[in-house]
C-alpha positions as CSV (number, residue, x, y, z in Angstrom):
1,M,-165.4,73.1,85.5
2,D,-166.0,70.4,88.3
3,T,-164.0,67.4,88.9
4,S,-166.3,65.1,87.1
5,E,-165.8,67.0,83.9
6,V,-161.9,66.8,84.3
7,E,-162.0,63.1,84.7
8,F,-164.4,63.1,81.8
9,L,-161.6,64.9,79.6
10,A,-159.1,62.4,81.1
11,E,-160.9,59.6,79.9
12,R,-160.1,60.4,76.5
13,E,-156.3,59.8,77.2
14,H,-155.2,56.4,75.2
15,V,-154.0,53.7,77.3
16,K,-152.9,50.1,76.5
17,I,-154.9,47.1,76.9
18,I,-154.3,43.1,76.2
19,P,-157.9,42.3,74.9
20,N,-159.0,38.7,75.2
21,F,-161.0,39.2,71.9
22,T,-160.8,39.9,68.5
23,Q,-162.6,42.3,66.2
24,D,-162.0,44.5,63.3
25,K,-161.7,48.2,64.0
26,I,-164.5,50.1,65.5
27,F,-165.5,53.3,63.4
28,L,-166.3,56.2,66.0
29,I,-167.1,60.0,65.6
30,S,-163.7,60.9,67.8
31,G,-161.8,58.5,65.4
32,D,-161.2,54.6,64.7
33,I,-160.4,52.1,67.5
34,G,-158.6,48.8,66.8
35,P,-158.6,46.5,65.5
36,F,-158.3,44.1,68.3
37,S,-156.8,40.6,68.5
38,A,-156.5,38.5,71.6
39,G,-153.3,38.5,73.3
40,L,-151.7,41.9,71.2
41,P,-151.9,44.9,73.1
42,V,-153.5,47.9,71.5
43,S,-153.8,51.7,72.7
44,I,-157.5,52.9,73.2
45,P,-159.5,55.6,75.1
46,L,-159.7,55.0,79.0
47,W,-163.3,55.3,78.7
48,L,-163.3,52.3,76.2
49,A,-160.6,50.5,78.3
50,V,-162.7,51.1,81.9
51,N,-165.6,49.5,79.9
52,L,-164.0,46.3,78.6
53,K,-162.4,45.7,81.9
54,Q,-165.9,46.0,83.7
55,R,-167.3,43.6,80.9
56,Q,-163.8,41.2,81.8
57,K,-163.2,41.7,77.9
58,C,-159.4,42.9,78.6
59,R,-156.5,43.6,81.0
60,F,-155.1,46.9,81.7
61,L,-151.1,47.5,80.8
62,P,-150.0,50.5,83.2
63,P,-148.4,53.4,81.4
64,D,-144.8,54.0,81.3
65,W,-144.7,56.5,83.6
66,M,-146.5,54.3,86.1
67,D,-143.3,52.4,87.1
68,I,-142.0,52.3,90.8
69,E,-138.6,54.1,89.8
70,I,-140.1,56.7,87.7
71,L,-142.6,57.6,89.9
72,K,-139.6,57.8,93.0
73,A,-137.8,59.9,90.9
74,K,-140.8,62.3,89.8
75,K,-141.6,62.6,93.5
76,Q,-137.7,63.6,94.6
77,E,-137.7,65.8,91.8
78,E,-141.0,67.8,92.8
79,A,-139.9,68.1,96.2
80,D,-136.5,69.2,95.3
81,S,-138.0,71.9,92.9
82,R,-139.0,75.4,94.0
83,F,-141.5,75.4,91.0
84,F,-143.8,72.9,89.6
85,T,-142.3,70.2,87.4
86,E,-143.8,69.0,83.9
87,M,-146.0,65.6,84.7
88,S,-145.6,62.6,82.6
89,S,-149.3,63.0,81.9
90,P,-151.4,65.8,82.1
91,F,-153.9,63.5,83.9
92,Y,-151.7,61.8,86.1
93,M,-153.8,61.8,88.9
94,E,-157.3,60.7,87.1
95,I,-155.6,57.9,84.8
96,T,-154.1,56.3,88.0
97,Q,-157.5,56.3,90.0
98,L,-159.2,54.9,87.3
99,L,-156.8,52.0,86.5
100,L,-156.6,51.5,89.9
101,Q,-160.1,51.5,90.8
102,W,-160.8,48.7,87.8
103,G,-157.4,47.0,87.5
104,T,-155.7,46.5,90.6
105,D,-155.0,42.9,90.0
106,D,-153.2,44.0,86.3
107,I,-151.0,46.4,87.7
108,P,-148.1,44.8,89.8
109,K,-147.2,47.0,93.1
110,A,-150.7,48.8,93.0
111,D,-150.6,49.9,96.5
112,E,-147.2,51.7,96.0
113,I,-148.1,53.3,92.7
114,R,-151.2,54.6,94.7
115,T,-148.8,55.7,97.4
116,L,-146.5,57.6,95.2
117,V,-149.0,59.2,93.1
118,K,-151.0,60.5,96.2
119,D,-147.2,61.7,97.9
120,I,-146.7,63.4,94.5
121,W,-150.0,64.9,94.6
122,D,-149.8,66.4,98.0
123,L,-146.4,67.9,97.1
124,R,-147.7,69.7,94.3
125,I,-151.0,71.1,96.3
126,A,-148.9,72.1,98.9
127,K,-146.7,74.0,96.5
128,L,-149.8,75.2,94.8
129,R,-151.5,76.6,98.3
130,S,-148.0,78.3,99.3
131,S,-147.7,80.0,95.8
132,I,-151.5,81.2,96.3
133,D,-150.5,82.3,99.8
134,V,-147.7,84.5,98.7
135,F,-149.5,85.8,95.2
136,V,-152.5,87.1,97.6
137,K,-150.5,88.5,100.2
138,S,-148.5,90.4,97.6
139,E,-151.5,92.0,96.2
140,A,-150.3,91.1,92.7
141,S,-153.0,91.5,89.7
142,H,-152.0,88.2,88.0
143,A,-149.1,85.4,88.0
144,K,-147.9,82.9,86.1
145,L,-147.9,79.1,87.1
146,N,-146.5,76.6,84.5
147,Y,-147.0,72.7,84.6
148,L,-150.2,72.6,86.5
149,T,-152.8,70.0,85.5
150,L,-156.3,70.8,85.3
151,M,-157.3,68.7,88.3
152,E,-154.7,71.2,90.3
153,I,-156.5,74.1,88.9
154,N,-159.9,73.0,90.2
155,T,-158.8,72.2,93.4
156,V,-158.1,76.1,94.0
157,R,-160.2,77.5,91.4
158,L,-163.2,78.5,93.8
159,F,-161.2,79.6,96.8
160,L,-158.7,81.4,94.4
161,T,-161.9,83.1,92.4
162,K,-163.3,84.3,95.6
163,A,-160.2,85.5,97.2
164,L,-159.3,87.7,94.3
165,N,-162.7,89.3,94.0
166,H,-162.9,90.1,97.9
167,M,-159.5,91.9,96.9
168,H,-160.6,93.5,94.0
169,Q,-163.9,94.9,96.1
170,L,-161.2,96.1,99.1
171,R,-159.2,97.9,96.5
172,L,-162.2,99.7,94.9
173,M,-163.4,100.5,98.7
174,T,-159.9,101.7,99.6
175,S,-159.4,103.7,96.4
176,G,-162.9,105.4,96.7
177,R,-162.3,106.4,100.0
178,S,-159.0,108.0,99.1
179,Q,-160.6,110.0,96.5
180,T,-163.3,111.1,98.7
181,Q,-160.7,112.3,101.4
182,Q,-158.5,114.1,98.4
183,S,-161.7,115.8,97.2
184,Q,-162.3,117.1,101.0
185,N,-159.1,118.3,100.9
186,F,-159.5,120.7,98.4
């Protein structure tokens, strides 16, 4: 899975918009959306919200977790914890990027939000890298990490699978040599 696939999954998450048009329900395979009433908030999938915003048919309402104080508290919680903390959204990074890419004018303090989310991301990725370092050095065969998001897993997936494959090959070579030495001793 690459980053575009993770972003595709994130676009199914619902966000709130305020449409500037009125329309009955839209019936889609993925479910019914609407009705839309001009000036009244409605929850719709992110992909549709971005599409409507691009056509200037709505404005975004930022999710509750995108509040400055909530993000500051989450950043502090993440910094204080040895372990990963549960995020308010499993797609916090993708949602933030899309909303700020297309609707910076709709989101108050957008630059501060962008910075806080990036700081949280950096804290979590640093924690993930150090966890992988400990895992690889311990030569363990498995590990459990709670509360990682798909995008965070995706950033280390390729490196980790290659590292584990190399470790497995080295173990096979080492065990093969020790078996050869044992048979020669008999």
